[in-house]
PDB file of N, CA, C and O in Angstrom, chain B, residues numbered from 101:
ATOM      1  N   THR B 101      76.769  20.050 -18.796  1.00  0.00           N
ATOM      2  CA  THR B 101      78.002  19.380 -18.446  1.00  0.00           C
ATOM      3  C   THR B 101      77.821  18.604 -17.152  1.00  0.00           C
ATOM      4  O   THR B 101      76.789  18.704 -16.488  1.00  0.00           O
ATOM      5  N   GLU B 102      78.829  17.838 -16.811  1.00  0.00           N
ATOM      6  CA  GLU B 102      78.747  17.037 -15.586  1.00  0.00           C
ATOM      7  C   GLU B 102      78.606  17.892 -14.335  1.00  0.00           C
ATOM      8  O   GLU B 102      78.075  17.425 -13.327  1.00  0.00           O
ATOM      9  N   MET B 103      79.070  19.128 -14.382  1.00  0.00           N
ATOM     10  CA  MET B 103      78.945  20.013 -13.222  1.00  0.00           C
ATOM     11  C   MET B 103      77.480  20.276 -12.881  1.00  0.00           C
ATOM     12  O   MET B 103      77.122  20.390 -11.709  1.00  0.00           O
ATOM     13  N   PHE B 104      76.646  20.371 -13.895  1.00  0.00           N
ATOM     14  CA  PHE B 104      75.251  20.733 -13.682  1.00  0.00           C
ATOM     15  C   PHE B 104      74.304  19.540 -13.652  1.00  0.00           C
ATOM     16  O   PHE B 104      73.114  19.706 -13.381  1.00  0.00           O
ATOM     17  N   TYR B 105      74.806  18.349 -13.925  1.00  0.00           N
ATOM     18  CA  TYR B 105      73.946  17.178 -13.945  1.00  0.00           C
ATOM     19  C   TYR B 105      73.275  16.985 -12.588  1.00  0.00           C
ATOM     20  O   TYR B 105      73.951  16.906 -11.562  1.00  0.00           O
ATOM     21  N   ASP B 106      71.989  16.910 -12.585  1.00  0.00           N
ATOM     22  CA  ASP B 106      71.183  16.682 -11.384  1.00  0.00           C
ATOM     23  C   ASP B 106      71.407  17.758 -10.309  1.00  0.00           C
ATOM     24  O   ASP B 106      71.359  17.459  -9.116  1.00  0.00           O
ATOM     25  N   GLN B 107      71.650  18.996 -10.727  1.00  0.00           N
ATOM     26  CA  GLN B 107      71.914  20.089  -9.788  1.00  0.00           C
ATOM     27  C   GLN B 107      70.893  21.216  -9.916  1.00  0.00           C
ATOM     28  O   GLN B 107      71.179  22.349  -9.530  1.00  0.00           O
ATOM     29  N   GLU B 108      69.725  20.929 -10.445  1.00  0.00           N
ATOM     30  CA  GLU B 108      68.715  21.961 -10.638  1.00  0.00           C
ATOM     31  C   GLU B 108      68.392  22.665  -9.320  1.00  0.00           C
ATOM     32  O   GLU B 108      68.142  22.015  -8.304  1.00  0.00           O
ATOM     33  N   TYR B 109      68.398  23.968  -9.345  1.00  0.00           N
ATOM     34  CA  TYR B 109      68.063  24.820  -8.201  1.00  0.00           C
ATOM     35  C   TYR B 109      69.085  24.754  -7.055  1.00  0.00           C
ATOM     36  O   TYR B 109      68.766  25.143  -5.931  1.00  0.00           O
ATOM     37  N   LYS B 110      70.272  24.282  -7.312  1.00  0.00           N
ATOM     38  CA  LYS B 110      71.290  24.228  -6.268  1.00  0.00           C
ATOM     39  C   LYS B 110      71.823  25.622  -5.940  1.00  0.00           C
ATOM     40  O   LYS B 110      72.162  25.904  -4.791  1.00  0.00           O
ATOM     41  N   TYR B 111      71.896  26.478  -6.930  1.00  0.00           N
ATOM     42  CA  TYR B 111      72.478  27.807  -6.747  1.00  0.00           C
ATOM     43  C   TYR B 111      71.365  28.822  -6.534  1.00  0.00           C
ATOM     44  O   TYR B 111      70.430  28.905  -7.330  1.00  0.00           O
ATOM     45  N   HIS B 112      71.467  29.582  -5.472  1.00  0.00           N
ATOM     46  CA  HIS B 112      70.408  30.507  -5.091  1.00  0.00           C
ATOM     47  C   HIS B 112      70.576  31.900  -5.676  1.00  0.00           C
ATOM     48  O   HIS B 112      69.630  32.687  -5.704  1.00  0.00           O
ATOM     49  N   ASN B 113      71.783  32.203  -6.143  1.00  0.00           N
ATOM     50  CA  ASN B 113      72.004  33.518  -6.739  1.00  0.00           C
ATOM     51  C   ASN B 113      73.194  33.442  -7.696  1.00  0.00           C
ATOM     52  O   ASN B 113      73.884  32.425  -7.774  1.00  0.00           O
ATOM     53  N   LEU B 114      73.413  34.515  -8.407  1.00  0.00           N
ATOM     54  CA  LEU B 114      74.474  34.554  -9.412  1.00  0.00           C
ATOM     55  C   LEU B 114      75.853  34.383  -8.784  1.00  0.00           C
ATOM     56  O   LEU B 114      76.728  33.757  -9.383  1.00  0.00           O
ATOM     57  N   GLN B 115      76.057  34.918  -7.609  1.00  0.00           N
ATOM     58  CA  GLN B 115      77.354  34.799  -6.937  1.00  0.00           C
ATOM     59  C   GLN B 115      77.687  33.332  -6.635  1.00  0.00           C
ATOM     60  O   GLN B 115      78.826  32.908  -6.833  1.00  0.00           O
ATOM     61  N   GLU B 116      76.722  32.566  -6.164  1.00  0.00           N
ATOM     62  CA  GLU B 116      76.941  31.142  -5.894  1.00  0.00           C
ATOM     63  C   GLU B 116      77.264  30.389  -7.176  1.00  0.00           C
ATOM     64  O   GLU B 116      78.156  29.542  -7.196  1.00  0.00           O
ATOM     65  N   LEU B 117      76.544  30.696  -8.236  1.00  0.00           N
ATOM     66  CA  LEU B 117      76.794  30.045  -9.515  1.00  0.00           C
ATOM     67  C   LEU B 117      78.176  30.396 -10.046  1.00  0.00           C
ATOM     68  O   LEU B 117      78.900  29.518 -10.515  1.00  0.00           O
ATOM     69  N   THR B 118      78.546  31.665  -9.978  1.00  0.00           N
ATOM     70  CA  THR B 118      79.858  32.104 -10.446  1.00  0.00           C
ATOM     71  C   THR B 118      80.968  31.402  -9.672  1.00  0.00           C
ATOM     72  O   THR B 118      81.941  30.941 -10.267  1.00  0.00           O
ATOM     73  N   GLN B 119      80.832  31.318  -8.368  1.00  0.00           N
ATOM     74  CA  GLN B 119      81.833  30.645  -7.530  1.00  0.00           C
ATOM     75  C   GLN B 119      81.948  29.169  -7.910  1.00  0.00           C
ATOM     76  O   GLN B 119      83.052  28.633  -8.004  1.00  0.00           O
ATOM     77  N   ALA B 120      80.818  28.521  -8.125  1.00  0.00           N
ATOM     78  CA  ALA B 120      80.822  27.105  -8.491  1.00  0.00           C
ATOM     79  C   ALA B 120      81.504  26.892  -9.836  1.00  0.00           C
ATOM     80  O   ALA B 120      82.250  25.927 -10.005  1.00  0.00           O
ATOM     81  N   ILE B 121      81.259  27.776 -10.790  1.00  0.00           N
ATOM     82  CA  ILE B 121      81.891  27.662 -12.107  1.00  0.00           C
ATOM     83  C   ILE B 121      83.398  27.839 -11.984  1.00  0.00           C
ATOM     84  O   ILE B 121      84.161  27.077 -12.579  1.00  0.00           O
ATOM     85  N   GLU B 122      83.834  28.828 -11.225  1.00  0.00           N
ATOM     86  CA  GLU B 122      85.270  29.057 -11.036  1.00  0.00           C
ATOM     87  C   GLU B 122      85.942  27.849 -10.382  1.00  0.00           C
ATOM     88  O   GLU B 122      87.037  27.456 -10.784  1.00  0.00           O
ATOM     89  N   GLU B 123      85.298  27.264  -9.385  1.00  0.00           N
ATOM     90  CA  GLU B 123      85.850  26.085  -8.718  1.00  0.00           C
ATOM     91  C   GLU B 123      85.908  24.891  -9.667  1.00  0.00           C
ATOM     92  O   GLU B 123      86.867  24.121  -9.637  1.00  0.00           O
ATOM     93  N   TYR B 124      84.888  24.735 -10.505  1.00  0.00           N
ATOM     94  CA  TYR B 124      84.880  23.619 -11.440  1.00  0.00           C
ATOM     95  C   TYR B 124      85.967  23.782 -12.498  1.00  0.00           C
ATOM     96  O   TYR B 124      86.622  22.806 -12.864  1.00  0.00           O
ATOM     97  N   ILE B 125      86.164  24.987 -12.989  1.00  0.00           N
ATOM     98  CA  ILE B 125      87.226  25.234 -13.970  1.00  0.00           C
ATOM     99  C   ILE B 125      88.584  24.891 -13.364  1.00  0.00           C
ATOM    100  O   ILE B 125      89.419  24.265 -14.016  1.00  0.00           O
ATOM    101  N   GLU B 126      88.801  25.298 -12.128  1.00  0.00           N
ATOM    102  CA  GLU B 126      90.051  24.975 -11.421  1.00  0.00           C
ATOM    103  C   GLU B 126      90.223  23.454 -11.319  1.00  0.00           C
ATOM    104  O   GLU B 126      91.296  22.927 -11.612  1.00  0.00           O
ATOM    105  N   TYR B 127      89.178  22.763 -10.911  1.00  0.00           N
ATOM    106  CA  TYR B 127      89.213  21.302 -10.806  1.00  0.00           C
ATOM    107  C   TYR B 127      89.480  20.662 -12.170  1.00  0.00           C
ATOM    108  O   TYR B 127      90.341  19.791 -12.293  1.00  0.00           O
ATOM    109  N   TYR B 128      88.753  21.088 -13.176  1.00  0.00           N
ATOM    110  CA  TYR B 128      88.856  20.487 -14.503  1.00  0.00           C
ATOM    111  C   TYR B 128      90.258  20.641 -15.073  1.00  0.00           C
ATOM    112  O   TYR B 128      90.801  19.692 -15.638  1.00  0.00           O
ATOM    113  N   ASN B 129      90.848  21.810 -14.934  1.00  0.00           N
ATOM    114  CA  ASN B 129      92.159  22.070 -15.519  1.00  0.00           C
ATOM    115  C   ASN B 129      93.317  21.497 -14.715  1.00  0.00           C
ATOM    116  O   ASN B 129      94.362  21.183 -15.285  1.00  0.00           O
ATOM    117  N   ASN B 130      93.153  21.356 -13.407  1.00  0.00           N
ATOM    118  CA  ASN B 130      94.292  21.006 -12.566  1.00  0.00           C
ATOM    119  C   ASN B 130      94.211  19.662 -11.861  1.00  0.00           C
ATOM    120  O   ASN B 130      95.227  19.171 -11.369  1.00  0.00           O
ATOM    121  N   GLU B 131      93.035  19.054 -11.798  1.00  0.00           N
ATOM    122  CA  GLU B 131      92.899  17.808 -11.044  1.00  0.00           C
ATOM    123  C   GLU B 131      92.266  16.667 -11.839  1.00  0.00           C
ATOM    124  O   GLU B 131      92.637  15.508 -11.651  1.00  0.00           O
ATOM    125  N   ARG B 132      91.337  16.971 -12.704  1.00  0.00           N
ATOM    126  CA  ARG B 132      90.565  15.937 -13.399  1.00  0.00           C
ATOM    127  C   ARG B 132      91.426  15.268 -14.467  1.00  0.00           C
ATOM    128  O   ARG B 132      91.870  15.916 -15.414  1.00  0.00           O
ATOM    129  N   ILE B 133      91.654  13.986 -14.306  1.00  0.00           N
ATOM    130  CA  ILE B 133      92.464  13.223 -15.255  1.00  0.00           C
ATOM    131  C   ILE B 133      91.609  12.874 -16.465  1.00  0.00           C
ATOM    132  O   ILE B 133      90.464  12.443 -16.327  1.00  0.00           O
ATOM    133  N   LYS B 134      92.177  13.064 -17.650  1.00  0.00           N
ATOM    134  CA  LYS B 134      91.474  12.778 -18.902  1.00  0.00           C
ATOM    135  C   LYS B 134      92.159  11.607 -19.600  1.00  0.00           C
ATOM    136  O   LYS B 134      93.362  11.664 -19.855  1.00  0.00           O
ATOM    137  N   SER B 135      91.423  10.562 -19.910  1.00  0.00           N
ATOM    138  CA  SER B 135      92.016   9.405 -20.580  1.00  0.00           C
ATOM    139  C   SER B 135      92.510   9.761 -21.980  1.00  0.00           C
ATOM    140  O   SER B 135      93.522   9.223 -22.431  1.00  0.00           O
ATOM    141  N   ARG B 136      91.816  10.652 -22.666  1.00  0.00           N
ATOM    142  CA  ARG B 136      92.264  11.002 -24.018  1.00  0.00           C
ATOM    143  C   ARG B 136      93.506  11.897 -24.012  1.00  0.00           C
ATOM    144  O   ARG B 136      94.103  12.147 -25.059  1.00  0.00           O
ATOM    145  N   LEU B 137      93.891  12.374 -22.827  1.00  0.00           N
ATOM    146  CA  LEU B 137      95.139  13.135 -22.693  1.00  0.00           C
ATOM    147  C   LEU B 137      96.211  12.258 -22.048  1.00  0.00           C
ATOM    148  O   LEU B 137      97.115  12.753 -21.376  1.00  0.00           O
ATOM    149  N   LYS B 138      96.093  10.953 -22.265  1.00  0.00           N
ATOM    150  CA  LYS B 138      97.060   9.970 -21.778  1.00  0.00           C
ATOM    151  C   LYS B 138      97.143   9.945 -20.255  1.00  0.00           C
ATOM    152  O   LYS B 138      98.224   9.765 -19.693  1.00  0.00           O
ATOM    153  N   GLY B 139      96.014  10.124 -19.593  1.00  0.00           N
ATOM    154  CA  GLY B 139      95.958  10.051 -18.142  1.00  0.00           C
ATOM    155  C   GLY B 139      96.471  11.280 -17.421  1.00  0.00           C
ATOM    156  O   GLY B 139      96.723  11.235 -16.217  1.00  0.00           O
ATOM    157  N   LEU B 140      96.626  12.374 -18.141  1.00  0.00           N
ATOM    158  CA  LEU B 140      97.106  13.618 -17.551  1.00  0.00           C
ATOM    159  C   LEU B 140      95.952  14.593 -17.367  1.00  0.00           C
ATOM    160  O   LEU B 140      94.899  14.451 -17.988  1.00  0.00           O
ATOM    161  N   THR B 141      96.161  15.576 -16.512  1.00  0.00           N
ATOM    162  CA  THR B 141      95.210  16.676 -16.417  1.00  0.00           C
ATOM    163  C   THR B 141      95.479  17.611 -17.590  1.00  0.00           C
ATOM    164  O   THR B 141      96.567  17.556 -18.162  1.00  0.00           O
ATOM    165  N   PRO B 142      94.531  18.469 -17.972  1.00  0.00           N
ATOM    166  CA  PRO B 142      94.798  19.414 -19.058  1.00  0.00           C
ATOM    167  C   PRO B 142      96.037  20.279 -18.800  1.00  0.00           C
ATOM    168  O   PRO B 142      96.801  20.556 -19.725  1.00  0.00           O
ATOM    169  N   LYS B 143      96.237  20.700 -17.568  1.00  0.00           N
ATOM    170  CA  LYS B 143      97.412  21.514 -17.239  1.00  0.00           C
ATOM    171  C   LYS B 143      98.699  20.724 -17.456  1.00  0.00           C
ATOM    172  O   LYS B 143      99.654  21.242 -18.036  1.00  0.00           O
ATOM    173  N   GLU B 144      98.732  19.473 -16.996  1.00  0.00           N
ATOM    174  CA  GLU B 144      99.916  18.636 -17.186  1.00  0.00           C
ATOM    175  C   GLU B 144     100.175  18.388 -18.666  1.00  0.00           C
ATOM    176  O   GLU B 144     101.322  18.415 -19.110  1.00  0.00           O
ATOM    177  N   TYR B 145      99.122  18.148 -19.425  1.00  0.00           N
ATOM    178  CA  TYR B 145      99.256  17.884 -20.853  1.00  0.00           C
ATOM    179  C   TYR B 145      99.819  19.097 -21.588  1.00  0.00           C
ATOM    180  O   TYR B 145     100.719  18.959 -22.416  1.00  0.00           O
ATOM    181  N   ARG B 146      99.288  20.291 -21.285  1.00  0.00           N
ATOM    182  CA  ARG B 146      99.801  21.511 -21.919  1.00  0.00           C
ATOM    183  C   ARG B 146     101.257  21.745 -21.547  1.00  0.00           C
ATOM    184  O   ARG B 146     102.062  22.143 -22.389  1.00  0.00           O
ATOM    185  N   SER B 147     101.593  21.499 -20.298  1.00  0.00           N
ATOM    186  CA  SER B 147     102.969  21.679 -19.846  1.00  0.00           C
ATOM    187  C   SER B 147     103.897  20.720 -20.578  1.00  0.00           C
ATOM    188  O   SER B 147     104.976  21.116 -21.020  1.00  0.00           O
ATOM    189  N   GLN B 148     103.491  19.481 -20.706  1.00  0.00           N
ATOM    190  CA  GLN B 148     104.288  18.481 -21.408  1.00  0.00           C
ATOM    191  C   GLN B 148     104.429  18.834 -22.889  1.00  0.00           C
ATOM    192  O   GLN B 148     105.500  18.668 -23.473  1.00  0.00           O
ATOM    193  N   ALA B 149     103.354  19.316 -23.484  1.00  0.00           N
ATOM    194  CA  ALA B 149     103.389  19.685 -24.902  1.00  0.00           C
ATOM    195  C   ALA B 149     104.322  20.864 -25.145  1.00  0.00           C
ATOM    196  O   ALA B 149     104.963  20.934 -26.194  1.00  0.00           O
ATOM    197  N   SER B 150     104.410  21.785 -24.198  1.00  0.00           N
ATOM    198  CA  SER B 150     105.301  22.933 -24.388  1.00  0.00           C
ATOM    199  C   SER B 150     106.762  22.533 -24.230  1.00  0.00           C
ATOM    200  O   SER B 150     107.645  23.190 -24.781  1.00  0.00           O
ATOM    201  N   ILE B 151     107.027  21.463 -23.481  1.00  0.00           N
ATOM    202  CA  ILE B 151     108.398  20.975 -23.316  1.00  0.00           C
ATOM    203  C   ILE B 151     108.811  20.124 -24.509  1.00  0.00           C
ATOM    204  O   ILE B 151     109.964  20.169 -24.939  1.00  0.00           O
ATOM    205  N   ASN B 152     107.872  19.349 -25.046  1.00  0.00           N
ATOM    206  CA  ASN B 152     108.143  18.431 -26.159  1.00  0.00           C
ATOM    207  C   ASN B 152     107.234  18.752 -27.337  1.00  0.00           C
ATOM    208  O   ASN B 152     106.268  18.027 -27.573  1.00  0.00           O
ATOM    209  N   PRO B 153     107.514  19.820 -28.085  1.00  0.00           N
ATOM    210  CA  PRO B 153     106.636  20.151 -29.219  1.00  0.00           C
ATOM    211  C   PRO B 153     106.634  19.035 -30.259  1.00  0.00           C
ATOM    212  O   PRO B 153     107.624  18.320 -30.416  1.00  0.00           O
ATOM    213  N   ILE B 154     105.518  18.893 -30.964  1.00  0.00           N
ATOM    214  CA  ILE B 154     105.371  17.800 -31.927  1.00  0.00           C
ATOM    215  C   ILE B 154     105.955  18.116 -33.293  1.00  0.00           C
ATOM    216  O   ILE B 154     106.010  17.228 -34.144  1.00  0.00           O
ATOM    217  N   PHE B 155     106.387  19.324 -33.533  1.00  0.00           N
ATOM    218  CA  PHE B 155     106.948  19.657 -34.846  1.00  0.00           C
ATOM    219  C   PHE B 155     108.425  19.853 -34.789  1.00  0.00           C
ATOM    220  O   PHE B 155     109.050  20.139 -35.810  1.00  0.00           O
TER     221      PHE B 155
END
């Protein structure tokens, strides 16, 4: 994934890797805008979908 692109040997132990993964998940779900989600973050899209169900 983009998190690991060109990051070989960046993490020195499992704790560093785990922390980086947790931070990336937080970023991906709450900050990263996705064009296929109409310019919303995944969190915003899910919130909007729960307010306006499609069925």
